[in-house]
C-alpha positions as CSV (number, residue, x, y, z in Angstrom):
1,M,-10.0,0.2,13.1
2,K,-11.1,3.4,14.8
3,R,-8.1,5.1,13.2
4,F,-9.1,3.9,9.7
5,I,-12.7,5.0,10.2
6,T,-11.5,8.5,11.3
7,G,-9.1,8.6,8.3
8,A,-11.9,7.5,5.9
9,A,-14.3,10.0,7.3
10,L,-11.7,12.8,6.8
11,A,-11.0,11.6,3.2
12,F,-14.7,11.6,2.4
13,A,-15.0,15.1,3.9
14,V,-12.6,16.4,1.3
15,V,-14.5,14.7,-1.6
16,P,-16.1,17.4,-3.8
17,A,-19.9,17.6,-4.1
18,T,-19.6,16.9,-7.8
19,A,-17.2,14.7,-9.7
20,S,-16.1,17.7,-11.8
21,E,-14.4,19.3,-8.8
22,P,-10.9,17.6,-8.3
23,V,-9.4,17.0,-4.9
24,N,-5.8,17.7,-4.3
25,M,-4.3,14.8,-2.3
26,R,-0.7,14.6,-1.1
27,F,0.8,11.6,0.6
28,E,4.2,11.5,2.4
29,C,5.9,8.9,4.6
30,D,8.9,9.7,6.8
31,A,11.8,7.8,5.5
32,G,12.5,4.8,7.8
33,A,15.5,4.5,9.9
34,A,17.5,1.3,10.2
35,T,16.2,-1.0,12.9
36,A,18.4,-2.5,15.5
37,G,19.9,-5.8,14.3
38,G,19.0,-4.9,10.7
39,E,15.6,-6.6,10.8
40,A,13.4,-5.7,7.8
41,P,9.9,-4.4,8.4
42,N,7.3,-7.2,8.4
43,L,4.6,-6.3,5.7
44,H,2.4,-9.3,6.6
45,G,-1.2,-8.2,7.2
46,N,-4.1,-6.2,5.9
47,W,-3.6,-2.7,4.6
48,D,-6.2,0.0,3.8
49,F,-5.1,2.0,0.8
50,L,-6.2,5.3,-0.8
51,M,-5.2,6.4,-4.4
52,D,-5.5,9.7,-5.9
53,A,-7.2,8.7,-9.2
54,G,-6.9,12.0,-11.0
55,G,-8.4,14.0,-8.1
56,E,-10.9,11.4,-7.2
57,P,-10.3,9.2,-4.1
58,S,-10.1,5.4,-4.8
59,F,-10.1,3.2,-1.7
60,G,-9.4,-0.5,-1.2
61,L,-7.8,-3.3,0.8
62,M,-4.5,-4.9,0.3
63,S,-3.6,-8.2,1.9
64,L,0.0,-9.3,2.1
65,G,1.5,-12.5,3.4
66,F,4.5,-14.8,3.1
67,V,4.6,-17.3,0.3
68,G,7.7,-19.3,1.4
69,D,10.4,-16.7,2.1
70,T,8.9,-14.0,-0.2
71,Y,5.8,-11.9,-0.1
72,G,2.6,-12.2,-2.2
73,G,-0.9,-11.0,-1.8
74,S,-4.0,-9.4,-3.3
75,L,-5.3,-5.9,-3.8
76,T,-9.0,-5.2,-3.9
77,P,-10.1,-1.7,-5.0
78,V,-13.6,-0.8,-3.9
79,R,-14.7,-0.2,-7.5
80,T,-13.1,-3.2,-9.3
81,A,-12.3,-6.9,-8.9
82,P,-9.3,-8.2,-6.8
83,V,-5.9,-8.4,-8.5
84,V,-2.8,-10.4,-7.6
85,V,0.2,-8.7,-6.1
86,R,2.8,-10.8,-8.0
87,T,6.1,-9.4,-6.7
88,I,7.1,-7.4,-3.6
89,T,10.7,-6.2,-3.2
90,L,11.7,-4.5,0.0
91,T,15.1,-2.9,0.1
92,G,15.6,-1.2,3.5
93,Y,12.5,1.1,3.6
94,S,12.0,1.3,-0.2
95,I,9.3,-0.9,-1.6
96,H,8.5,-2.0,-5.1
97,M,5.4,-4.1,-6.0
98,V,4.2,-5.6,-9.3
99,V,0.4,-6.0,-9.5
100,A,-1.2,-8.1,-12.3
101,S,-4.1,-6.5,-14.2
102,R,-6.0,-7.5,-17.4
103,E,-4.2,-4.7,-19.3
104,G,-0.7,-5.5,-18.0
105,D,1.4,-5.1,-14.9
106,V,0.8,-2.1,-12.6
107,L,3.8,-0.9,-10.6
108,F,4.0,0.6,-7.1
109,D,7.2,2.4,-6.0
110,G,7.4,4.0,-2.6
111,T,8.7,4.1,0.9
112,L,7.7,2.8,4.3
113,S,7.3,4.9,7.4
114,A,9.9,4.6,10.2
115,N,7.7,2.1,12.1
116,G,6.8,0.1,8.9
117,N,3.0,0.5,9.2
118,R,2.5,3.0,6.3
119,M,3.6,3.1,2.7
120,C,3.5,6.1,0.4
121,G,4.4,6.2,-3.2
122,T,3.4,6.2,-6.8
123,V,1.4,3.7,-8.9
124,T,2.4,3.5,-12.5
125,Y,-0.1,2.0,-15.0
126,H,0.9,0.1,-18.1
127,G,0.1,3.2,-20.3
128,G,2.5,5.4,-18.2
129,R,-0.3,7.1,-16.1
130,T,0.9,7.8,-12.5
131,L,-1.2,8.1,-9.4
132,A,-0.3,8.9,-5.8
133,M,-1.1,6.2,-3.2
134,V,-0.9,5.7,0.6
135,A,-1.5,2.4,2.5
136,Q,-2.0,2.0,6.3
137,K,-1.4,-1.3,7.9
138,R,-4.3,-2.5,10.1
139,P,-3.5,-3.4,13.7
140,S,-3.4,-7.1,14.3
141,T,-2.5,-9.5,17.2
142,Y,-1.2,-12.1,14.7
143,Q,2.5,-12.4,14.6
144,S,4.0,-14.1,11.6
145,Q,7.6,-15.1,11.3
146,S,10.0,-12.5,10.0
147,Q,11.3,-12.8,6.4
148,A,14.8,-13.7,7.8
149,Q,13.4,-16.6,9.8
150,R,11.5,-17.9,6.7
151,A,14.7,-17.8,4.6
152,R,16.4,-20.4,6.8
């Protein structure tokens, strides 16, 4: 939590005094390396996210969990109502999400960091507009089963 508060404070520090002054945000995640035994990263948990909405920071919370042997969840931006994360596809350290919205599906394509606790990528809206996004997994003591264990 302390790490998020520090990150949020830094993000707010770069917010311009007026909305007419855009902020230049750049998000990168180191490409993940294969884990011993081929175990996929476990995405289950709460994630804080930050999007670059045309030079204006947009914050929120993403909650991911298992629904059977696949992932599902919700995404709650600070400024709008929650939306459903309909599909999550994890291929190695590449991640693809489909998020439902009133206007149509919104897509996220990105990569996970080597330790699987950060994702960076691009959000593509139904009209083709793209925004950069980063999400940081909150620490948790809860340990869910891995995706491989749930598939049995």
